[in-house]
Structure formats: C-alpha cells, structure tokens
Biopython code that builds the backbone (N, CA, C, O; Angstrom):
import numpy as np
from Bio.PDB.StructureBuilder import StructureBuilder

atoms = [
    (1, "MET", "N", (104.867, 94.562, 128.500)),
    (1, "MET", "CA", (105.500, 95.859, 128.192)),
    (1, "MET", "C", (105.095, 96.357, 126.842)),
    (1, "MET", "O", (105.832, 96.205, 125.868)),
    (2, "ALA", "N", (104.120, 96.856, 126.783)),
    (2, "ALA", "CA", (104.194, 98.005, 125.072)),
    (2, "ALA", "C", (105.335, 98.923, 124.373)),
    (2, "ALA", "O", (105.688, 100.086, 124.566)),
    (3, "GLU", "N", (105.728, 97.985, 123.545)),
    (3, "GLU", "CA", (106.566, 99.143, 123.177)),
    (3, "GLU", "C", (105.744, 100.845, 122.994)),
    (3, "GLU", "O", (104.704, 101.309, 123.461)),
    (4, "ASN", "N", (106.594, 101.288, 122.270)),
    (4, "ASN", "CA", (106.260, 102.987, 121.771)),
    (4, "ASN", "C", (107.226, 102.749, 120.623)),
    (4, "ASN", "O", (108.406, 102.398, 120.623)),
    (5, "TRP", "N", (106.241, 103.091, 119.485)),
    (5, "TRP", "CA", (105.840, 103.543, 118.159)),
    (5, "TRP", "C", (106.185, 104.882, 117.547)),
    (5, "TRP", "O", (105.476, 105.559, 118.292)),
    (6, "TYR", "N", (106.732, 105.740, 116.764)),
    (6, "TYR", "CA", (106.974, 106.619, 116.434)),
    (6, "TYR", "C", (106.627, 106.689, 114.648)),
    (6, "TYR", "O", (107.225, 105.827, 114.005)),
    (7, "TYR", "N", (106.001, 107.344, 114.091)),
    (7, "TYR", "CA", (105.665, 107.209, 113.182)),
    (7, "TYR", "C", (105.367, 108.747, 112.553)),
    (7, "TYR", "O", (104.589, 109.525, 113.105)),
    (8, "VAL", "N", (106.194, 109.106, 111.162)),
    (8, "VAL", "CA", (105.804, 110.017, 110.551)),
    (8, "VAL", "C", (104.907, 110.364, 109.652)),
    (8, "VAL", "O", (104.916, 109.848, 108.535)),
    (9, "GLN", "N", (104.020, 111.273, 110.008)),
    (9, "GLN", "CA", (102.643, 111.417, 109.172)),
    (9, "GLN", "C", (102.799, 113.211, 108.480)),
    (9, "GLN", "O", (103.012, 114.125, 109.277)),
    (10, "LYS", "N", (102.655, 113.510, 106.903)),
    (10, "LYS", "CA", (102.285, 114.741, 106.787)),
    (10, "LYS", "C", (104.025, 115.595, 107.486)),
    (10, "LYS", "O", (104.323, 116.719, 107.890)),
    (11, "GLY", "N", (104.843, 114.140, 107.276)),
    (11, "GLY", "CA", (106.051, 115.596, 107.458)),
    (11, "GLY", "C", (106.099, 115.652, 109.325)),
    (11, "GLY", "O", (106.944, 116.326, 109.915)),
    (12, "ASN", "N", (105.109, 114.877, 110.000)),
    (12, "ASN", "CA", (105.038, 115.531, 111.367)),
    (12, "ASN", "C", (105.509, 113.952, 111.330)),
    (12, "ASN", "O", (105.455, 112.959, 110.604)),
    (13, "ARG", "N", (106.231, 114.591, 113.174)),
    (13, "ARG", "CA", (106.085, 113.104, 114.016)),
    (13, "ARG", "C", (105.385, 112.803, 114.980)),
    (13, "ARG", "O", (105.385, 113.300, 116.107)),
    (14, "GLN", "N", (104.304, 111.356, 114.248)),
    (14, "GLN", "CA", (103.591, 111.647, 115.677)),
    (14, "GLN", "C", (104.026, 110.484, 116.399)),
    (14, "GLN", "O", (104.989, 109.760, 116.150)),
    (15, "GLY", "N", (103.066, 110.394, 117.458)),
    (15, "GLY", "CA", (103.579, 109.435, 118.879)),
    (15, "GLY", "C", (104.125, 109.628, 119.611)),
    (15, "GLY", "O", (104.785, 110.649, 119.413)),
    (16, "PRO", "N", (104.415, 108.841, 121.227)),
    (16, "PRO", "CA", (104.471, 107.653, 121.479)),
    (16, "PRO", "C", (102.483, 106.722, 121.096)),
    (16, "PRO", "O", (101.377, 107.193, 121.363)),
    (17, "VAL", "N", (102.791, 105.531, 120.507)),
    (17, "VAL", "CA", (101.676, 104.484, 120.302)),
    (17, "VAL", "C", (102.210, 103.436, 120.388)),
    (17, "VAL", "O", (103.407, 103.155, 120.320)),
    (18, "GLY", "N", (100.927, 102.524, 120.613)),
    (18, "GLY", "CA", (101.358, 101.026, 120.842)),
    (18, "GLY", "C", (101.298, 100.232, 118.657)),
    (18, "GLY", "O", (100.695, 100.668, 117.676)),
    (19, "GLN", "N", (102.071, 99.226, 118.798)),
    (19, "GLN", "CA", (102.576, 99.036, 117.419)),
    (19, "GLN", "C", (101.079, 97.944, 116.988)),
    (19, "GLN", "O", (101.084, 97.303, 115.937)),
    (20, "ASP", "N", (99.882, 97.887, 117.973)),
    (20, "ASP", "CA", (98.200, 97.652, 117.300)),
    (20, "ASP", "C", (97.721, 98.920, 116.658)),
    (20, "ASP", "O", (96.772, 98.668, 115.915)),
    (21, "VAL", "N", (98.110, 100.491, 116.680)),
    (21, "VAL", "CA", (98.043, 101.201, 116.342)),
    (21, "VAL", "C", (98.777, 101.574, 114.595)),
    (21, "VAL", "O", (98.361, 102.170, 113.602)),
    (22, "ILE", "N", (99.837, 100.963, 114.899)),
    (22, "ILE", "CA", (100.105, 101.205, 113.784)),
    (22, "ILE", "C", (99.830, 100.199, 112.566)),
    (22, "ILE", "O", (99.831, 100.482, 111.368)),
    (23, "VAL", "N", (99.491, 98.420, 113.424)),
    (23, "VAL", "CA", (99.460, 98.049, 112.680)),
    (23, "VAL", "C", (97.745, 98.287, 111.769)),
    (23, "VAL", "O", (97.582, 98.010, 110.581)),
    (24, "SER", "N", (96.580, 98.886, 112.755)),
    (24, "SER", "CA", (95.670, 99.447, 112.315)),
    (24, "SER", "C", (95.778, 100.105, 111.480)),
    (24, "SER", "O", (95.168, 99.900, 110.430)),
    (25, "MET", "N", (96.607, 101.145, 111.658)),
    (25, "MET", "CA", (96.918, 102.172, 110.677)),
    (25, "MET", "C", (97.117, 102.324, 108.820)),
    (25, "MET", "O", (96.653, 103.041, 107.934)),
    (26, "ILE", "N", (98.326, 100.901, 108.953)),
    (26, "ILE", "CA", (99.059, 100.083, 107.913)),
    (26, "ILE", "C", (97.383, 99.364, 107.511)),
    (26, "ILE", "O", (97.134, 99.470, 106.310)),
    (27, "ALA", "N", (96.480, 98.812, 108.179)),
    (27, "ALA", "CA", (95.208, 97.713, 107.242)),
    (27, "ALA", "C", (94.271, 99.045, 106.602)),
    (27, "ALA", "O", (93.924, 98.952, 105.424)),
    (28, "LYS", "N", (93.993, 99.898, 107.152)),
    (28, "LYS", "CA", (93.601, 101.204, 107.042)),
    (28, "LYS", "C", (93.810, 101.907, 105.615)),
    (28, "LYS", "O", (92.964, 102.335, 104.830)),
    (29, "GLN", "N", (95.810, 101.881, 105.496)),
    (29, "GLN", "CA", (96.720, 102.275, 104.266)),
    (29, "GLN", "C", (96.607, 103.627, 104.540)),
    (29, "GLN", "O", (96.683, 104.575, 103.758)),
    (30, "GLU", "N", (96.471, 103.617, 105.389)),
    (30, "GLU", "CA", (96.412, 105.768, 106.730)),
    (30, "GLU", "C", (98.082, 105.243, 106.627)),
    (30, "GLU", "O", (98.503, 106.369, 106.891)),
    (31, "LEU", "N", (99.029, 104.640, 106.499)),
    (31, "LEU", "CA", (100.636, 104.491, 106.759)),
    (31, "LEU", "C", (101.134, 103.291, 105.534)),
    (31, "LEU", "O", (100.405, 102.320, 105.331)),
    (32, "ARG", "N", (102.032, 103.416, 105.000)),
    (32, "ARG", "CA", (102.176, 103.132, 103.440)),
    (32, "ARG", "C", (103.296, 102.261, 103.820)),
    (32, "ARG", "O", (103.621, 102.196, 105.006)),
    (33, "GLY", "N", (104.222, 101.252, 102.472)),
    (33, "GLY", "CA", (105.422, 100.838, 102.948)),
    (33, "GLY", "C", (106.028, 101.556, 102.605)),
    (33, "GLY", "O", (107.163, 101.127, 102.398)),
    (34, "GLU", "N", (105.835, 103.028, 102.296)),
    (34, "GLU", "CA", (106.911, 104.405, 102.350)),
    (34, "GLU", "C", (106.689, 105.279, 103.101)),
    (34, "GLU", "O", (106.676, 106.471, 102.794)),
    (35, "ASP", "N", (106.471, 104.796, 104.261)),
    (35, "ASP", "CA", (105.584, 105.466, 105.535)),
    (35, "ASP", "C", (107.463, 105.042, 106.631)),
    (35, "ASP", "O", (107.902, 103.900, 106.498)),
    (36, "PHE", "N", (108.091, 105.825, 107.342)),
    (36, "PHE", "CA", (108.937, 105.983, 108.155)),
    (36, "PHE", "C", (108.353, 105.260, 109.542)),
    (36, "PHE", "O", (107.201, 105.645, 109.742)),
    (37, "VAL", "N", (108.696, 104.568, 110.289)),
    (37, "VAL", "CA", (108.587, 104.351, 111.859)),
    (37, "VAL", "C", (109.853, 103.677, 112.617)),
    (37, "VAL", "O", (110.689, 102.819, 112.334)),
    (38, "TRP", "N", (109.486, 104.719, 114.007)),
    (38, "TRP", "CA", (110.957, 104.648, 114.605)),
    (38, "TRP", "C", (110.486, 103.326, 115.852)),
    (38, "TRP", "O", (109.421, 102.713, 115.767)),
    (39, "LYS", "N", (111.005, 103.205, 116.407)),
    (39, "LYS", "CA", (111.051, 102.357, 118.288)),
    (39, "LYS", "C", (112.341, 101.695, 118.898)),
    (39, "LYS", "O", (113.073, 100.877, 118.342)),
    (40, "LYS", "N", (112.477, 102.291, 120.325)),
    (40, "LYS", "CA", (113.168, 102.311, 120.714)),
    (40, "LYS", "C", (114.224, 101.204, 120.641)),
    (40, "LYS", "O", (114.201, 100.766, 121.792)),
    (41, "GLY", "N", (115.061, 100.553, 120.022)),
    (41, "GLY", "CA", (116.371, 99.488, 119.517)),
    (41, "GLY", "C", (116.751, 99.825, 117.721)),
    (41, "GLY", "O", (117.314, 98.956, 117.056)),
    (42, "PHE", "N", (116.451, 100.853, 117.254)),
    (42, "PHE", "CA", (116.391, 101.196, 115.559)),
    (42, "PHE", "C", (117.046, 102.271, 115.872)),
    (42, "PHE", "O", (116.708, 103.171, 116.641)),
    (43, "ASP", "N", (118.654, 102.076, 114.827)),
    (43, "ASP", "CA", (119.578, 102.962, 115.007)),
    (43, "ASP", "C", (118.708, 103.845, 114.348)),
    (43, "ASP", "O", (118.167, 104.436, 115.282)),
    (44, "ASN", "N", (118.094, 104.438, 112.952)),
    (44, "ASN", "CA", (117.271, 105.074, 112.774)),
    (44, "ASN", "C", (116.025, 105.151, 111.990)),
    (44, "ASN", "O", (115.955, 104.176, 111.241)),
    (45, "TRP", "N", (115.089, 105.887, 111.889)),
    (45, "TRP", "CA", (113.744, 105.811, 110.839)),
    (45, "TRP", "C", (113.692, 104.984, 110.067)),
    (45, "TRP", "O", (114.814, 104.745, 109.622)),
    (46, "LYS", "N", (112.922, 104.379, 109.643)),
    (46, "LYS", "CA", (112.875, 102.875, 108.930)),
    (46, "LYS", "C", (111.620, 102.710, 108.057)),
    (46, "LYS", "O", (110.526, 102.564, 108.601)),
    (47, "LYS", "N", (111.756, 102.730, 106.586)),
    (47, "LYS", "CA", (110.480, 102.446, 106.268)),
    (47, "LYS", "C", (109.608, 101.949, 106.534)),
    (47, "LYS", "O", (110.351, 101.129, 107.074)),
    (48, "ILE", "N", (108.406, 101.477, 106.771)),
    (48, "ILE", "CA", (107.535, 100.204, 107.360)),
    (48, "ILE", "C", (107.496, 98.935, 106.388)),
    (48, "ILE", "O", (106.775, 97.974, 106.657)),
    (49, "LYS", "N", (108.453, 98.980, 105.031)),
    (49, "LYS", "CA", (108.488, 97.850, 103.948)),
    (49, "LYS", "C", (109.412, 97.413, 105.195)),
    (49, "LYS", "O", (109.162, 96.398, 105.846)),
    (50, "TYR", "N", (110.422, 98.203, 105.453)),
    (50, "TYR", "CA", (111.475, 97.050, 106.248)),
    (50, "TYR", "C", (111.724, 96.969, 107.121)),
    (50, "TYR", "O", (112.857, 96.986, 107.603)),
    (51, "VAL", "N", (110.461, 96.822, 107.746)),
    (51, "VAL", "CA", (110.298, 96.520, 109.150)),
    (51, "VAL", "C", (109.170, 95.373, 109.319)),
    (51, "VAL", "O", (107.985, 95.358, 108.986)),
    (52, "SER", "N", (109.926, 94.494, 109.913)),
    (52, "SER", "CA", (109.903, 93.016, 109.512)),
    (52, "SER", "C", (108.659, 92.654, 110.653)),
    (52, "SER", "O", (107.980, 91.659, 110.400)),
    (53, "GLU", "N", (108.431, 93.222, 111.558)),
    (53, "GLU", "CA", (107.524, 92.984, 112.758)),
    (53, "GLU", "C", (106.223, 93.617, 111.924)),
    (53, "GLU", "O", (105.179, 92.966, 111.964)),
    (54, "LEU", "N", (106.259, 95.173, 110.983)),
    (54, "LEU", "CA", (104.991, 94.543, 110.177)),
    (54, "LEU", "C", (104.651, 94.938, 108.765)),
    (54, "LEU", "O", (103.952, 95.756, 108.166)),
    (55, "GLN", "N", (105.782, 93.613, 108.448)),
    (55, "GLN", "CA", (105.386, 92.776, 106.823)),
    (55, "GLN", "C", (104.054, 91.977, 106.944)),
    (55, "GLN", "O", (103.234, 92.162, 106.044)),
    (56, "ALA", "N", (103.762, 91.175, 107.873)),
    (56, "ALA", "CA", (102.597, 90.648, 108.583)),
    (56, "ALA", "C", (101.758, 91.579, 108.462)),
    (56, "ALA", "O", (101.341, 91.513, 107.305)),
    (57, "THR", "N", (101.199, 92.537, 109.082)),
    (57, "THR", "CA", (100.198, 93.372, 109.098)),
    (57, "THR", "C", (99.604, 93.597, 107.096)),
    (57, "THR", "O", (98.406, 93.372, 106.923)),
    (58, "GLU", "N", (100.337, 93.955, 105.953)),
    (58, "GLU", "CA", (100.276, 94.285, 104.695)),
    (58, "GLU", "C", (98.903, 92.618, 104.506)),
    (58, "GLU", "O", (98.912, 91.402, 104.696)),
    (59, "GLN", "N", (97.703, 93.979, 103.907)),
    (59, "GLN", "CA", (96.544, 93.419, 103.630)),
    (59, "GLN", "C", (97.271, 92.074, 102.200)),
    (59, "GLN", "O", (98.296, 92.299, 101.556)),
    (60, "PRO", "N", (96.574, 91.049, 102.073)),
    (60, "PRO", "CA", (97.177, 90.455, 101.320)),
    (60, "PRO", "C", (96.184, 90.143, 99.212)),
    (60, "PRO", "O", (95.209, 90.708, 98.715)),
    (61, "ALA", "N", (96.683, 89.547, 98.913)),
    (61, "ALA", "CA", (95.542, 90.567, 97.754)),
    (61, "ALA", "C", (94.655, 89.520, 97.773)),
    (61, "ALA", "O", (94.899, 88.506, 98.426)),
    (62, "ALA", "N", (93.636, 89.657, 97.118)),
    (62, "ALA", "CA", (91.856, 89.450, 97.189)),
    (62, "ALA", "C", (91.926, 88.000, 96.314)),
    (62, "ALA", "O", (92.158, 87.906, 95.109)),
    (63, "PRO", "N", (91.785, 87.418, 96.814)),
    (63, "PRO", "CA", (92.104, 85.223, 95.936)),
    (63, "PRO", "C", (91.418, 85.486, 94.563)),
    (63, "PRO", "O", (90.631, 86.420, 94.410)),
    (64, "ALA", "N", (91.647, 84.891, 93.885)),
    (64, "ALA", "CA", (90.263, 85.090, 91.622)),
    (64, "ALA", "C", (89.929, 84.448, 92.130)),
    (64, "ALA", "O", (90.189, 83.481, 92.846)),
    (65, "ILE", "N", (88.661, 85.476, 91.436)),
    (65, "ILE", "CA", (87.366, 85.038, 91.125)),
    (65, "ILE", "C", (87.663, 83.757, 90.332)),
    (65, "ILE", "O", (88.321, 83.660, 89.296)),
    (66, "PRO", "N", (86.813, 82.437, 91.291)),
    (66, "PRO", "CA", (87.002, 80.942, 90.363)),
    (66, "PRO", "C", (85.949, 80.863, 88.828)),
    (66, "PRO", "O", (84.937, 81.564, 88.846)),
    (67, "ALA", "N", (86.118, 80.355, 88.070)),
    (67, "ALA", "CA", (86.092, 80.080, 86.829)),
    (67, "ALA", "C", (84.253, 79.692, 86.699)),
    (67, "ALA", "O", (84.053, 78.529, 87.049)),
    (68, "ALA", "N", (83.038, 80.389, 86.304)),
    (68, "ALA", "CA", (82.174, 79.392, 86.213)),
    (68, "ALA", "C", (82.417, 78.481, 85.650)),
    (68, "ALA", "O", (83.307, 78.113, 84.884)),
    (69, "PRO", "N", (81.202, 77.934, 86.241)),
    (69, "PRO", "CA", (81.347, 75.898, 86.263)),
    (69, "PRO", "C", (80.135, 75.819, 84.081)),
    (69, "PRO", "O", (79.030, 76.331, 83.902)),
    (70, "VAL", "N", (80.929, 75.078, 83.045)),
    (70, "VAL", "CA", (80.223, 75.065, 82.177)),
    (70, "VAL", "C", (79.719, 74.530, 82.071)),
    (70, "VAL", "O", (80.157, 73.390, 82.222)),
    (71, "ALA", "N", (78.135, 74.674, 81.671)),
    (71, "ALA", "CA", (76.963, 73.508, 81.254)),
    (71, "ALA", "C", (77.677, 72.412, 80.498)),
    (71, "ALA", "O", (77.049, 71.439, 80.080)),
]
sb = StructureBuilder()
sb.init_structure("model")
sb.init_model(0)
sb.init_chain("A")
sb.init_seg("    ")
for serial, (resi, resn, name, xyz) in enumerate(atoms, 1):
    if name == "N":
        sb.init_residue(resn, " ", resi, " ")
    sb.init_atom(name, np.array(xyz, "f"), 0.0, 1.0, " ", f" {name:<3s}", serial, name[0])
structure = sb.get_structure()
C-alpha cells in the first residue's frame, strides 16, 4: 500500500498524494528542500531536505565539461 504524503505549497496544505508525486514535484523544482512534507509516522512537518526518503530525488549536478583535446 502506498503511503499518503502531504505537502505545503503557497501556504496551503496539499494532499494526500503518493511519494511518486512528491518525487516528481522535486524533480521539476516545484518543491524544494525548504518546503514542508508530512506522512503518517512523522511527529511533525519536516523540511524536504531532512527527509531521508526524498534525498535521493534531488537532481545531481551536471558533470564537468571535458577539456578540448590539445592538437
């Protein structure tokens, strides 16, 4: 059974939604590390940046551009 997540956007509580929706919103930068989420089992609302299940969803930095070959 999928867990129900809630999030705060523009000062309003939204949800319930599945974790896949939260992950998608983070990937699209619709939610950021400073935004709050909650699910059953949490004592209180938590910032996304402190929720371990959502940490792997942050986009990695782009790799460095390789140097041009020297002729």
